N, CA, C, O and CB atoms as a CASP TS submission, in Angstrom:
PFRMAT TS
TARGET T0000
AUTHOR 0000-0000-0000
METHOD Language model
MODEL 1
PARENT N/A
ATOM      1  N   MET     1     -73.453 -27.240  -6.409  1.00  0.00           N
ATOM      2  CA  MET     1     -72.593 -27.723  -7.470  1.00  0.00           C
ATOM      3  C   MET     1     -72.167 -29.167  -7.215  1.00  0.00           C
ATOM      4  O   MET     1     -72.112 -29.973  -8.143  1.00  0.00           O
ATOM      5  CB  MET     1     -71.369 -26.827  -7.607  1.00  0.00           C
ATOM      6  N   SER     2     -71.868 -29.490  -5.964  1.00  0.00           N
ATOM      7  CA  SER     2     -71.405 -30.837  -5.671  1.00  0.00           C
ATOM      8  C   SER     2     -72.511 -31.874  -5.877  1.00  0.00           C
ATOM      9  O   SER     2     -72.234 -33.033  -6.185  1.00  0.00           O
ATOM     10  CB  SER     2     -70.881 -30.907  -4.245  1.00  0.00           C
ATOM     11  N   ARG     3     -73.753 -31.451  -5.705  1.00  0.00           N
ATOM     12  CA  ARG     3     -74.882 -32.362  -5.925  1.00  0.00           C
ATOM     13  C   ARG     3     -74.948 -32.783  -7.394  1.00  0.00           C
ATOM     14  O   ARG     3     -75.174 -33.956  -7.693  1.00  0.00           O
ATOM     15  CB  ARG     3     -76.212 -31.694  -5.497  1.00  0.00           C
ATOM     16  N   ALA     4     -74.754 -31.847  -8.294  1.00  0.00           N
ATOM     17  CA  ALA     4     -74.748 -32.149  -9.729  1.00  0.00           C
ATOM     18  C   ALA     4     -73.552 -33.025 -10.075  1.00  0.00           C
ATOM     19  O   ALA     4     -73.662 -33.923 -10.910  1.00  0.00           O
ATOM     20  CB  ALA     4     -74.719 -30.848 -10.565  1.00  0.00           C
ATOM     21  N   LEU     5     -72.422 -32.775  -9.445  1.00  0.00           N
ATOM     22  CA  LEU     5     -71.226 -33.575  -9.692  1.00  0.00           C
ATOM     23  C   LEU     5     -71.431 -35.005  -9.221  1.00  0.00           C
ATOM     24  O   LEU     5     -71.000 -35.945  -9.890  1.00  0.00           O
ATOM     25  CB  LEU     5     -70.010 -32.957  -8.995  1.00  0.00           C
ATOM     26  N   ASN     6     -72.086 -35.183  -8.074  1.00  0.00           N
ATOM     27  CA  ASN     6     -72.380 -36.526  -7.566  1.00  0.00           C
ATOM     28  C   ASN     6     -73.318 -37.279  -8.503  1.00  0.00           C
ATOM     29  O   ASN     6     -73.139 -38.476  -8.729  1.00  0.00           O
ATOM     30  CB  ASN     6     -72.996 -36.444  -6.166  1.00  0.00           C
ATOM     31  N   LYS     7     -74.315 -36.589  -9.047  1.00  0.00           N
ATOM     32  CA  LYS     7     -75.233 -37.224  -9.993  1.00  0.00           C
ATOM     33  C   LYS     7     -74.490 -37.672 -11.238  1.00  0.00           C
ATOM     34  O   LYS     7     -74.754 -38.750 -11.770  1.00  0.00           O
ATOM     35  CB  LYS     7     -76.369 -36.268 -10.372  1.00  0.00           C
ATOM     36  N   THR     8     -73.561 -36.849 -11.703  1.00  0.00           N
ATOM     37  CA  THR     8     -72.766 -37.205 -12.879  1.00  0.00           C
ATOM     38  C   THR     8     -71.904 -38.425 -12.586  1.00  0.00           C
ATOM     39  O   THR     8     -71.802 -39.327 -13.419  1.00  0.00           O
ATOM     40  CB  THR     8     -71.883 -36.022 -13.320  1.00  0.00           C
ATOM     41  N   LYS     9     -71.288 -38.461 -11.419  1.00  0.00           N
ATOM     42  CA  LYS     9     -70.460 -39.612 -11.038  1.00  0.00           C
ATOM     43  C   LYS     9     -71.302 -40.876 -10.949  1.00  0.00           C
ATOM     44  O   LYS     9     -70.880 -41.940 -11.402  1.00  0.00           O
ATOM     45  CB  LYS     9     -69.755 -39.354  -9.696  1.00  0.00           C
ATOM     46  N   ASP    10     -72.503 -40.761 -10.362  1.00  0.00           N
ATOM     47  CA  ASP    10     -73.394 -41.915 -10.253  1.00  0.00           C
ATOM     48  C   ASP    10     -73.797 -42.429 -11.629  1.00  0.00           C
ATOM     49  O   ASP    10     -73.828 -43.637 -11.865  1.00  0.00           O
ATOM     50  CB  ASP    10     -74.640 -41.554  -9.443  1.00  0.00           C
ATOM     51  N   ARG    11     -74.106 -41.505 -12.537  1.00  0.00           N
ATOM     52  CA  ARG    11     -74.463 -41.909 -13.907  1.00  0.00           C
ATOM     53  C   ARG    11     -73.302 -42.610 -14.585  1.00  0.00           C
ATOM     54  O   ARG    11     -73.494 -43.597 -15.295  1.00  0.00           O
ATOM     55  CB  ARG    11     -74.894 -40.692 -14.737  1.00  0.00           C
ATOM     56  N   ASN    12     -72.086 -42.098 -14.366  1.00  0.00           N
ATOM     57  CA  ASN    12     -70.907 -42.725 -14.969  1.00  0.00           C
ATOM     58  C   ASN    12     -70.676 -44.122 -14.415  1.00  0.00           C
ATOM     59  O   ASN    12     -70.271 -45.022 -15.151  1.00  0.00           O
ATOM     60  CB  ASN    12     -69.670 -41.865 -14.735  1.00  0.00           C
ATOM     61  N   LYS    13     -70.931 -44.313 -13.121  1.00  0.00           N
ATOM     62  CA  LYS    13     -70.771 -45.634 -12.519  1.00  0.00           C
ATOM     63  C   LYS    13     -71.785 -46.614 -13.097  1.00  0.00           C
ATOM     64  O   LYS    13     -71.451 -47.760 -13.396  1.00  0.00           O
ATOM     65  CB  LYS    13     -70.921 -45.553 -10.994  1.00  0.00           C
ATOM     66  N   ILE    14     -73.021 -46.156 -13.252  1.00  0.00           N
ATOM     67  CA  ILE    14     -74.056 -47.016 -13.824  1.00  0.00           C
ATOM     68  C   ILE    14     -73.724 -47.338 -15.278  1.00  0.00           C
ATOM     69  O   ILE    14     -73.851 -48.483 -15.713  1.00  0.00           O
ATOM     70  CB  ILE    14     -75.446 -46.342 -13.724  1.00  0.00           C
ATOM     71  N   LYS    15     -73.299 -46.322 -16.021  1.00  0.00           N
ATOM     72  CA  LYS    15     -72.923 -46.532 -17.422  1.00  0.00           C
ATOM     73  C   LYS    15     -71.776 -47.530 -17.514  1.00  0.00           C
ATOM     74  O   LYS    15     -71.769 -48.399 -18.386  1.00  0.00           O
ATOM     75  CB  LYS    15     -72.526 -45.196 -18.091  1.00  0.00           C
ATOM     76  N   SER    16     -70.812 -47.402 -16.615  1.00  0.00           N
ATOM     77  CA  SER    16     -69.678 -48.317 -16.602  1.00  0.00           C
ATOM     78  C   SER    16     -70.133 -49.752 -16.333  1.00  0.00           C
ATOM     79  O   SER    16     -69.671 -50.683 -16.991  1.00  0.00           O
ATOM     80  CB  SER    16     -68.655 -47.880 -15.550  1.00  0.00           C
ATOM     81  N   LYS    17     -71.035 -49.931 -15.369  1.00  0.00           N
ATOM     82  CA  LYS    17     -71.546 -51.273 -15.067  1.00  0.00           C
ATOM     83  C   LYS    17     -72.290 -51.857 -16.264  1.00  0.00           C
ATOM     84  O   LYS    17     -72.152 -53.042 -16.571  1.00  0.00           O
ATOM     85  CB  LYS    17     -72.472 -51.232 -13.841  1.00  0.00           C
ATOM     86  N   LEU    18     -73.076 -51.024 -16.934  1.00  0.00           N
ATOM     87  CA  LEU    18     -73.793 -51.498 -18.120  1.00  0.00           C
ATOM     88  C   LEU    18     -72.823 -51.898 -19.231  1.00  0.00           C
ATOM     89  O   LEU    18     -73.046 -52.888 -19.927  1.00  0.00           O
ATOM     90  CB  LEU    18     -74.754 -50.417 -18.628  1.00  0.00           C
ATOM     91  N   GLN    19     -71.766 -51.139 -19.393  1.00  0.00           N
ATOM     92  CA  GLN    19     -70.763 -51.481 -20.402  1.00  0.00           C
ATOM     93  C   GLN    19     -70.084 -52.805 -20.069  1.00  0.00           C
ATOM     94  O   GLN    19     -69.832 -53.616 -20.960  1.00  0.00           O
ATOM     95  CB  GLN    19     -69.714 -50.365 -20.517  1.00  0.00           C
ATOM     96  N   ILE    20     -69.791 -53.024 -18.808  1.00  0.00           N
ATOM     97  CA  ILE    20     -69.167 -54.282 -18.384  1.00  0.00           C
ATOM     98  C   ILE    20     -70.125 -55.446 -18.627  1.00  0.00           C
ATOM     99  O   ILE    20     -69.724 -56.488 -19.146  1.00  0.00           O
ATOM    100  CB  ILE    20     -68.760 -54.220 -16.886  1.00  0.00           C
ATOM    101  N   MET    21     -71.396 -55.264 -18.250  1.00  0.00           N
ATOM    102  CA  MET    21     -72.378 -56.333 -18.481  1.00  0.00           C
ATOM    103  C   MET    21     -72.535 -56.610 -19.973  1.00  0.00           C
ATOM    104  O   MET    21     -72.668 -57.763 -20.381  1.00  0.00           O
ATOM    105  CB  MET    21     -73.743 -55.959 -17.866  1.00  0.00           C
ATOM    106  N   TRP    22     -72.520 -55.570 -20.774  1.00  0.00           N
ATOM    107  CA  TRP    22     -72.646 -55.742 -22.222  1.00  0.00           C
ATOM    108  C   TRP    22     -71.463 -56.544 -22.769  1.00  0.00           C
ATOM    109  O   TRP    22     -71.643 -57.378 -23.656  1.00  0.00           O
ATOM    110  CB  TRP    22     -72.737 -54.367 -22.927  1.00  0.00           C
ATOM    111  N   SER    23     -70.269 -56.304 -22.257  1.00  0.00           N
ATOM    112  CA  SER    23     -69.103 -57.054 -22.729  1.00  0.00           C
ATOM    113  C   SER    23     -69.153 -58.519 -22.282  1.00  0.00           C
ATOM    114  O   SER    23     -68.555 -59.383 -22.923  1.00  0.00           O
ATOM    115  CB  SER    23     -67.815 -56.399 -22.221  1.00  0.00           C
ATOM    116  N   MET    24     -69.863 -58.797 -21.189  1.00  0.00           N
ATOM    117  CA  MET    24     -69.974 -60.171 -20.687  1.00  0.00           C
ATOM    118  C   MET    24     -70.818 -61.049 -21.615  1.00  0.00           C
ATOM    119  O   MET    24     -70.770 -62.274 -21.509  1.00  0.00           O
ATOM    120  CB  MET    24     -70.581 -60.170 -19.282  1.00  0.00           C
ATOM    121  N   ARG    25     -71.575 -60.452 -22.506  1.00  0.00           N
ATOM    122  CA  ARG    25     -72.411 -61.242 -23.423  1.00  0.00           C
ATOM    123  C   ARG    25     -71.557 -62.100 -24.346  1.00  0.00           C
ATOM    124  O   ARG    25     -72.049 -63.072 -24.919  1.00  0.00           O
ATOM    125  CB  ARG    25     -73.314 -60.320 -24.255  1.00  0.00           C
ATOM    126  N   LYS    26     -70.298 -61.754 -24.493  1.00  0.00           N
ATOM    127  CA  LYS    26     -69.396 -62.494 -25.373  1.00  0.00           C
ATOM    128  C   LYS    26     -68.816 -63.745 -24.704  1.00  0.00           C
ATOM    129  O   LYS    26     -68.159 -64.553 -25.360  1.00  0.00           O
ATOM    130  CB  LYS    26     -68.267 -61.590 -25.827  1.00  0.00           C
ATOM    131  N   TRP    27     -69.056 -63.900 -23.413  1.00  0.00           N
ATOM    132  CA  TRP    27     -68.519 -65.057 -22.711  1.00  0.00           C
ATOM    133  C   TRP    27     -69.155 -66.334 -23.247  1.00  0.00           C
ATOM    134  O   TRP    27     -70.360 -66.379 -23.495  1.00  0.00           O
ATOM    135  CB  TRP    27     -68.753 -64.931 -21.195  1.00  0.00           C
ATOM    136  N   SER    28     -68.349 -67.358 -23.420  1.00  0.00           N
ATOM    137  CA  SER    28     -68.875 -68.643 -23.890  1.00  0.00           C
ATOM    138  C   SER    28     -69.591 -69.365 -22.743  1.00  0.00           C
ATOM    139  O   SER    28     -69.354 -69.081 -21.569  1.00  0.00           O
ATOM    140  CB  SER    28     -67.732 -69.530 -24.462  1.00  0.00           C
ATOM    141  N   ILE    29     -70.451 -70.285 -23.102  1.00  0.00           N
ATOM    142  CA  ILE    29     -71.162 -71.097 -22.102  1.00  0.00           C
ATOM    143  C   ILE    29     -70.154 -71.882 -21.261  1.00  0.00           C
ATOM    144  O   ILE    29     -70.334 -72.032 -20.052  1.00  0.00           O
ATOM    145  CB  ILE    29     -72.172 -72.069 -22.791  1.00  0.00           C
ATOM    146  N   GLU    30     -69.112 -72.375 -21.892  1.00  0.00           N
ATOM    147  CA  GLU    30     -68.092 -73.142 -21.169  1.00  0.00           C
ATOM    148  C   GLU    30     -67.406 -72.272 -20.116  1.00  0.00           C
ATOM    149  O   GLU    30     -67.145 -72.726 -19.002  1.00  0.00           O
ATOM    150  CB  GLU    30     -67.046 -73.710 -22.153  1.00  0.00           C
ATOM    151  N   TYR    31     -67.115 -71.017 -20.475  1.00  0.00           N
ATOM    152  CA  TYR    31     -66.470 -70.108 -19.529  1.00  0.00           C
ATOM    153  C   TYR    31     -67.402 -69.783 -18.364  1.00  0.00           C
ATOM    154  O   TYR    31     -66.973 -69.775 -17.210  1.00  0.00           O
ATOM    155  CB  TYR    31     -66.037 -68.816 -20.238  1.00  0.00           C
ATOM    156  N   ILE    32     -68.657 -69.518 -18.657  1.00  0.00           N
ATOM    157  CA  ILE    32     -69.633 -69.236 -17.593  1.00  0.00           C
ATOM    158  C   ILE    32     -69.769 -70.442 -16.678  1.00  0.00           C
ATOM    159  O   ILE    32     -69.810 -70.296 -15.456  1.00  0.00           O
ATOM    160  CB  ILE    32     -71.011 -68.859 -18.192  1.00  0.00           C
ATOM    161  N   ASP    33     -69.838 -71.631 -17.263  1.00  0.00           N
ATOM    162  CA  ASP    33     -69.917 -72.857 -16.466  1.00  0.00           C
ATOM    163  C   ASP    33     -68.694 -73.000 -15.569  1.00  0.00           C
ATOM    164  O   ASP    33     -68.818 -73.350 -14.395  1.00  0.00           O
ATOM    165  CB  ASP    33     -70.048 -74.084 -17.378  1.00  0.00           C
ATOM    166  N   TRP    34     -67.509 -72.729 -16.120  1.00  0.00           N
ATOM    167  CA  TRP    34     -66.279 -72.814 -15.329  1.00  0.00           C
ATOM    168  C   TRP    34     -66.301 -71.807 -14.188  1.00  0.00           C
ATOM    169  O   TRP    34     -65.923 -72.135 -13.064  1.00  0.00           O
ATOM    170  CB  TRP    34     -65.048 -72.579 -16.217  1.00  0.00           C
ATOM    171  N   ARG    35     -66.751 -70.555 -14.475  1.00  0.00           N
ATOM    172  CA  ARG    35     -66.813 -69.522 -13.441  1.00  0.00           C
ATOM    173  C   ARG    35     -67.756 -69.937 -12.312  1.00  0.00           C
ATOM    174  O   ARG    35     -67.427 -69.777 -11.137  1.00  0.00           O
ATOM    175  CB  ARG    35     -67.268 -68.184 -14.046  1.00  0.00           C
ATOM    176  N   LEU    36     -68.924 -70.466 -12.666  1.00  0.00           N
ATOM    177  CA  LEU    36     -69.889 -70.880 -11.644  1.00  0.00           C
ATOM    178  C   LEU    36     -69.392 -72.087 -10.866  1.00  0.00           C
ATOM    179  O   LEU    36     -69.613 -72.183  -9.659  1.00  0.00           O
ATOM    180  CB  LEU    36     -71.238 -71.196 -12.282  1.00  0.00           C
ATOM    181  N   THR    37     -68.722 -73.010 -11.549  1.00  0.00           N
ATOM    182  CA  THR    37     -68.195 -74.205 -10.884  1.00  0.00           C
ATOM    183  C   THR    37     -67.105 -73.844  -9.883  1.00  0.00           C
ATOM    184  O   THR    37     -67.028 -74.439  -8.808  1.00  0.00           O
ATOM    185  CB  THR    37     -67.649 -75.193 -11.917  1.00  0.00           C
ATOM    186  N   THR    38     -66.259 -72.872 -10.228  1.00  0.00           N
ATOM    187  CA  THR    38     -65.194 -72.485  -9.303  1.00  0.00           C
ATOM    188  C   THR    38     -65.698 -71.562  -8.196  1.00  0.00           C
ATOM    189  O   THR    38     -65.078 -71.478  -7.136  1.00  0.00           O
ATOM    190  CB  THR    38     -64.069 -71.805 -10.064  1.00  0.00           C
ATOM    191  N   ALA    39     -66.811 -70.871  -8.427  1.00  0.00           N
ATOM    192  CA  ALA    39     -67.319 -69.927  -7.431  1.00  0.00           C
ATOM    193  C   ALA    39     -68.252 -70.567  -6.407  1.00  0.00           C
ATOM    194  O   ALA    39     -68.299 -70.139  -5.253  1.00  0.00           O
ATOM    195  CB  ALA    39     -68.039 -68.807  -8.122  1.00  0.00           C
ATOM    196  N   TYR    40     -68.992 -71.590  -6.828  1.00  0.00           N
ATOM    197  CA  TYR    40     -70.006 -72.186  -5.965  1.00  0.00           C
ATOM    198  C   TYR    40     -69.806 -73.687  -5.859  1.00  0.00           C
ATOM    199  O   TYR    40     -69.358 -74.324  -6.813  1.00  0.00           O
ATOM    200  CB  TYR    40     -71.408 -71.875  -6.489  1.00  0.00           C
ATOM    201  N   PRO    41     -70.135 -74.260  -4.700  1.00  0.00           N
ATOM    202  CA  PRO    41     -69.927 -75.696  -4.497  1.00  0.00           C
ATOM    203  C   PRO    41     -70.709 -76.575  -5.477  1.00  0.00           C
ATOM    204  O   PRO    41     -70.232 -77.643  -5.861  1.00  0.00           O
ATOM    205  CB  PRO    41     -70.309 -76.062  -3.092  1.00  0.00           C
ATOM    206  N   GLY    42     -71.888 -76.143  -5.877  1.00  0.00           N
ATOM    207  CA  GLY    42     -72.701 -76.939  -6.792  1.00  0.00           C
ATOM    208  C   GLY    42     -72.753 -76.385  -8.201  1.00  0.00           C
ATOM    209  O   GLY    42     -73.574 -76.817  -9.010  1.00  0.00           O
ATOM    210  N   GLY    43     -71.883 -75.429  -8.503  1.00  0.00           N
ATOM    211  CA  GLY    43     -71.851 -74.847  -9.842  1.00  0.00           C
ATOM    212  C   GLY    43     -73.115 -74.078 -10.176  1.00  0.00           C
ATOM    213  O   GLY    43     -73.677 -73.384  -9.328  1.00  0.00           O
ATOM    214  N   TRP    44     -73.558 -74.208 -11.421  1.00  0.00           N
ATOM    215  CA  TRP    44     -74.715 -73.439 -11.890  1.00  0.00           C
ATOM    216  C   TRP    44     -75.995 -73.833 -11.178  1.00  0.00           C
ATOM    217  O   TRP    44     -76.895 -73.007 -11.026  1.00  0.00           O
ATOM    218  CB  TRP    44     -74.891 -73.620 -13.381  1.00  0.00           C
ATOM    219  N   LYS    45     -76.094 -75.103 -10.730  1.00  0.00           N
ATOM    220  CA  LYS    45     -77.297 -75.528 -10.001  1.00  0.00           C
ATOM    221  C   LYS    45     -77.428 -74.758  -8.679  1.00  0.00           C
ATOM    222  O   LYS    45     -78.519 -74.338  -8.294  1.00  0.00           O
ATOM    223  CB  LYS    45     -77.255 -77.057  -9.730  1.00  0.00           C
ATOM    224  N   TYR    46     -76.309 -74.588  -8.008  1.00  0.00           N
ATOM    225  CA  TYR    46     -76.306 -73.818  -6.764  1.00  0.00           C
ATOM    226  C   TYR    46     -76.694 -72.372  -7.049  1.00  0.00           C
ATOM    227  O   TYR    46     -77.480 -71.781  -6.309  1.00  0.00           O
ATOM    228  CB  TYR    46     -74.918 -73.882  -6.080  1.00  0.00           C
ATOM    229  N   ALA    47     -76.143 -71.802  -8.120  1.00  0.00           N
ATOM    230  CA  ALA    47     -76.424 -70.409  -8.473  1.00  0.00           C
ATOM    231  C   ALA    47     -77.909 -70.208  -8.755  1.00  0.00           C
ATOM    232  O   ALA    47     -78.483 -69.191  -8.364  1.00  0.00           O
ATOM    233  CB  ALA    47     -75.593 -69.986  -9.693  1.00  0.00           C
ATOM    234  N   ILE    48     -78.526 -71.159  -9.424  1.00  0.00           N
ATOM    235  CA  ILE    48     -79.961 -71.054  -9.734  1.00  0.00           C
ATOM    236  C   ILE    48     -80.800 -71.161  -8.466  1.00  0.00           C
ATOM    237  O   ILE    48     -81.815 -70.479  -8.326  1.00  0.00           O
ATOM    238  CB  ILE    48     -80.380 -72.149 -10.737  1.00  0.00           C
ATOM    239  N   LYS    49     -80.375 -72.013  -7.551  1.00  0.00           N
ATOM    240  CA  LYS    49     -81.125 -72.185  -6.305  1.00  0.00           C
ATOM    241  C   LYS    49     -80.937 -71.020  -5.336  1.00  0.00           C
ATOM    242  O   LYS    49     -81.727 -70.852  -4.407  1.00  0.00           O
ATOM    243  CB  LYS    49     -80.710 -73.473  -5.630  1.00  0.00           C
ATOM    244  N   HIS    50     -79.890 -70.209  -5.549  1.00  0.00           N
ATOM    245  CA  HIS    50     -79.586 -69.086  -4.662  1.00  0.00           C
ATOM    246  C   HIS    50     -79.422 -67.803  -5.489  1.00  0.00           C
ATOM    247  O   HIS    50     -78.324 -67.251  -5.562  1.00  0.00           O
ATOM    248  CB  HIS    50     -78.298 -69.373  -3.831  1.00  0.00           C
ATOM    249  N   PRO    51     -80.515 -67.325  -6.113  1.00  0.00           N
ATOM    250  CA  PRO    51     -80.396 -66.180  -7.028  1.00  0.00           C
ATOM    251  C   PRO    51     -79.958 -64.880  -6.346  1.00  0.00           C
ATOM    252  O   PRO    51     -79.259 -64.075  -6.961  1.00  0.00           O
ATOM    253  CB  PRO    51     -81.714 -65.950  -7.713  1.00  0.00           C
ATOM    254  N   LEU    52     -80.347 -64.664  -5.107  1.00  0.00           N
ATOM    255  CA  LEU    52     -79.924 -63.432  -4.425  1.00  0.00           C
ATOM    256  C   LEU    52     -78.426 -63.420  -4.190  1.00  0.00           C
ATOM    257  O   LEU    52     -77.774 -62.388  -4.348  1.00  0.00           O
ATOM    258  CB  LEU    52     -80.658 -63.277  -3.092  1.00  0.00           C
ATOM    259  N   GLU    53     -77.884 -64.558  -3.815  1.00  0.00           N
ATOM    260  CA  GLU    53     -76.439 -64.658  -3.628  1.00  0.00           C
ATOM    261  C   GLU    53     -75.718 -64.435  -4.969  1.00  0.00           C
ATOM    262  O   GLU    53     -74.693 -63.755  -5.029  1.00  0.00           O
ATOM    263  CB  GLU    53     -76.062 -66.043  -3.027  1.00  0.00           C
ATOM    264  N   LEU    54     -76.266 -65.014  -6.029  1.00  0.00           N
ATOM    265  CA  LEU    54     -75.679 -64.836  -7.362  1.00  0.00           C
ATOM    266  C   LEU    54     -75.702 -63.361  -7.769  1.00  0.00           C
ATOM    267  O   LEU    54     -74.695 -62.833  -8.239  1.00  0.00           O
ATOM    268  CB  LEU    54     -76.438 -65.690  -8.407  1.00  0.00           C
ATOM    269  N   LEU    55     -76.838 -62.701  -7.590  1.00  0.00           N
ATOM    270  CA  LEU    55     -76.931 -61.280  -7.943  1.00  0.00           C
ATOM    271  C   LEU    55     -75.988 -60.429  -7.110  1.00  0.00           C
ATOM    272  O   LEU    55     -75.373 -59.496  -7.627  1.00  0.00           O
ATOM    273  CB  LEU    55     -78.359 -60.786  -7.766  1.00  0.00           C
ATOM    274  N   ASN    56     -75.873 -60.738  -5.844  1.00  0.00           N
ATOM    275  CA  ASN    56     -74.951 -60.014  -4.977  1.00  0.00           C
ATOM    276  C   ASN    56     -73.510 -60.207  -5.455  1.00  0.00           C
ATOM    277  O   ASN    56     -72.736 -59.250  -5.493  1.00  0.00           O
ATOM    278  CB  ASN    56     -75.103 -60.483  -3.516  1.00  0.00           C
ATOM    279  N   ASP    57     -73.154 -61.418  -5.812  1.00  0.00           N
ATOM    280  CA  ASP    57     -71.808 -61.691  -6.304  1.00  0.00           C
ATOM    281  C   ASP    57     -71.536 -61.018  -7.652  1.00  0.00           C
ATOM    282  O   ASP    57     -70.430 -60.535  -7.896  1.00  0.00           O
ATOM    283  CB  ASP    57     -71.598 -63.189  -6.426  1.00  0.00           C
ATOM    284  N   ILE    58     -72.534 -60.987  -8.513  1.00  0.00           N
ATOM    285  CA  ILE    58     -72.377 -60.302  -9.800  1.00  0.00           C
ATOM    286  C   ILE    58     -72.154 -58.810  -9.555  1.00  0.00           C
ATOM    287  O   ILE    58     -71.300 -58.197 -10.195  1.00  0.00           O
ATOM    288  CB  ILE    58     -73.626 -60.529 -10.711  1.00  0.00           C
ATOM    289  N   TRP    59     -72.915 -58.229  -8.634  1.00  0.00           N
ATOM    290  CA  TRP    59     -72.768 -56.809  -8.314  1.00  0.00           C
ATOM    291  C   TRP    59     -71.357 -56.523  -7.796  1.00  0.00           C
ATOM    292  O   TRP    59     -70.729 -55.544  -8.199  1.00  0.00           O
ATOM    293  CB  TRP    59     -73.822 -56.377  -7.270  1.00  0.00           C
ATOM    294  N   LYS    60     -70.862 -57.387  -6.897  1.00  0.00           N
ATOM    295  CA  LYS    60     -69.506 -57.224  -6.375  1.00  0.00           C
ATOM    296  C   LYS    60     -68.474 -57.359  -7.491  1.00  0.00           C
ATOM    297  O   LYS    60     -67.469 -56.649  -7.497  1.00  0.00           O
ATOM    298  CB  LYS    60     -69.229 -58.254  -5.270  1.00  0.00           C
ATOM    299  N   TYR    61     -68.718 -58.266  -8.432  1.00  0.00           N
ATOM    300  CA  TYR    61     -67.811 -58.449  -9.568  1.00  0.00           C
ATOM    301  C   TYR    61     -67.787 -57.185 -10.438  1.00  0.00           C
ATOM    302  O   TYR    61     -66.721 -56.764 -10.888  1.00  0.00           O
ATOM    303  CB  TYR    61     -68.240 -59.680 -10.414  1.00  0.00           C
ATOM    304  N   LEU    62     -68.937 -56.590 -10.672  1.00  0.00           N
ATOM    305  CA  LEU    62     -69.002 -55.363 -11.473  1.00  0.00           C
ATOM    306  C   LEU    62     -68.247 -54.227 -10.795  1.00  0.00           C
ATOM    307  O   LEU    62     -67.534 -53.470 -11.454  1.00  0.00           O
ATOM    308  CB  LEU    62     -70.461 -54.953 -11.713  1.00  0.00           C
ATOM    309  N   ILE    63     -68.402 -54.107  -9.486  1.00  0.00           N
ATOM    310  CA  ILE    63     -67.664 -53.080  -8.735  1.00  0.00           C
ATOM    311  C   ILE    63     -66.169 -53.341  -8.841  1.00  0.00           C
ATOM    312  O   ILE    63     -65.393 -52.404  -9.028  1.00  0.00           O
ATOM    313  CB  ILE    63     -68.104 -53.057  -7.244  1.00  0.00           C
ATOM    314  N   TRP    64     -65.757 -54.593  -8.724  1.00  0.00           N
ATOM    315  CA  TRP    64     -64.346 -54.954  -8.843  1.00  0.00           C
ATOM    316  C   TRP    64     -63.815 -54.586 -10.230  1.00  0.00           C
ATOM    317  O   TRP    64     -62.715 -54.047 -10.354  1.00  0.00           O
ATOM    318  CB  TRP    64     -64.149 -56.462  -8.575  1.00  0.00           C
ATOM    319  N   CYS    65     -64.594 -54.876 -11.267  1.00  0.00           N
ATOM    320  CA  CYS    65     -64.178 -54.533 -12.632  1.00  0.00           C
ATOM    321  C   CYS    65     -64.011 -53.027 -12.785  1.00  0.00           C
ATOM    322  O   CYS    65     -63.072 -52.570 -13.436  1.00  0.00           O
ATOM    323  CB  CYS    65     -65.199 -55.058 -13.656  1.00  0.00           C
ATOM    324  N   GLN    66     -64.912 -52.257 -12.193  1.00  0.00           N
ATOM    325  CA  GLN    66     -64.795 -50.803 -12.251  1.00  0.00           C
ATOM    326  C   GLN    66     -63.516 -50.328 -11.578  1.00  0.00           C
ATOM    327  O   GLN    66     -62.839 -49.434 -12.088  1.00  0.00           O
ATOM    328  CB  GLN    66     -66.005 -50.146 -11.596  1.00  0.00           C
ATOM    329  N   GLU    67     -63.185 -50.915 -10.445  1.00  0.00           N
ATOM    330  CA  GLU    67     -61.960 -50.535  -9.743  1.00  0.00           C
ATOM    331  C   GLU    67     -60.726 -50.861 -10.581  1.00  0.00           C
ATOM    332  O   GLU    67     -59.789 -50.065 -10.654  1.00  0.00           O
ATOM    333  CB  GLU    67     -61.879 -51.247  -8.385  1.00  0.00           C
ATOM    334  N   ILE    68     -60.731 -52.025 -11.208  1.00  0.00           N
ATOM    335  CA  ILE    68     -59.605 -52.406 -12.062  1.00  0.00           C
ATOM    336  C   ILE    68     -59.493 -51.445 -13.236  1.00  0.00           C
ATOM    337  O   ILE    68     -58.397 -50.990 -13.565  1.00  0.00           O
ATOM    338  CB  ILE    68     -59.766 -53.857 -12.569  1.00  0.00           C
ATOM    339  N   ASP    69     -60.623 -51.131 -13.872  1.00  0.00           N
ATOM    340  CA  ASP    69     -60.610 -50.182 -14.984  1.00  0.00           C
ATOM    341  C   ASP    69     -60.088 -48.818 -14.553  1.00  0.00           C
ATOM    342  O   ASP    69     -59.336 -48.168 -15.279  1.00  0.00           O
ATOM    343  CB  ASP    69     -62.008 -50.038 -15.570  1.00  0.00           C
ATOM    344  N   LYS    70     -60.502 -48.394 -13.352  1.00  0.00           N
ATOM    345  CA  LYS    70     -60.049 -47.099 -12.835  1.00  0.00           C
ATOM    346  C   LYS    70     -58.534 -47.126 -12.593  1.00  0.00           C
ATOM    347  O   LYS    70     -57.841 -46.158 -12.906  1.00  0.00           O
ATOM    348  CB  LYS    70     -60.801 -46.741 -11.521  1.00  0.00           C
ATOM    349  N   ASP    71     -58.024 -48.224 -12.042  1.00  0.00           N
ATOM    350  CA  ASP    71     -56.586 -48.351 -11.795  1.00  0.00           C
ATOM    351  C   ASP    71     -55.798 -48.377 -13.103  1.00  0.00           C
ATOM    352  O   ASP    71     -54.720 -47.790 -13.194  1.00  0.00           O
ATOM    353  CB  ASP    71     -56.297 -49.618 -10.985  1.00  0.00           C
ATOM    354  N   ILE    72     -56.331 -49.051 -14.104  1.00  0.00           N
ATOM    355  CA  ILE    72     -55.642 -49.157 -15.397  1.00  0.00           C
ATOM    356  C   ILE    72     -55.568 -47.790 -16.076  1.00  0.00           C
ATOM    357  O   ILE    72     -54.551 -47.438 -16.674  1.00  0.00           O
ATOM    358  CB  ILE    72     -56.362 -50.174 -16.318  1.00  0.00           C
ATOM    359  N   SER    73     -56.660 -47.022 -15.977  1.00  0.00           N
ATOM    360  CA  SER    73     -56.692 -45.736 -16.669  1.00  0.00           C
ATOM    361  C   SER    73     -55.895 -44.648 -15.951  1.00  0.00           C
ATOM    362  O   SER    73     -55.619 -43.600 -16.535  1.00  0.00           O
ATOM    363  CB  SER    73     -58.116 -45.286 -16.833  1.00  0.00           C
ATOM    364  N   ASN    74     -55.526 -44.881 -14.704  1.00  0.00           N
ATOM    365  CA  ASN    74     -54.722 -43.884 -13.955  1.00  0.00           C
ATOM    366  C   ASN    74     -53.275 -44.050 -14.190  1.00  0.00           C
ATOM    367  O   ASN    74     -52.470 -43.299 -13.639  1.00  0.00           O
ATOM    368  CB  ASN    74     -54.985 -43.969 -12.484  1.00  0.00           C
TER
END
């Protein structure tokens, strides 16, 4: 039973991440530029040159958003 419950939780986490990414499509170019400029020393140029670091940071951001959503709903 716990195996099925874990699969359901994993699906919900993935669904939650997809929902967060879908909502990010509304971000303006100016906002994305500001986020990259404040996160990386070279802004978007640095992010493009270091795609693995960018993907890792995006993943951490999605996890953080899930935690915030979980805290808000509790």
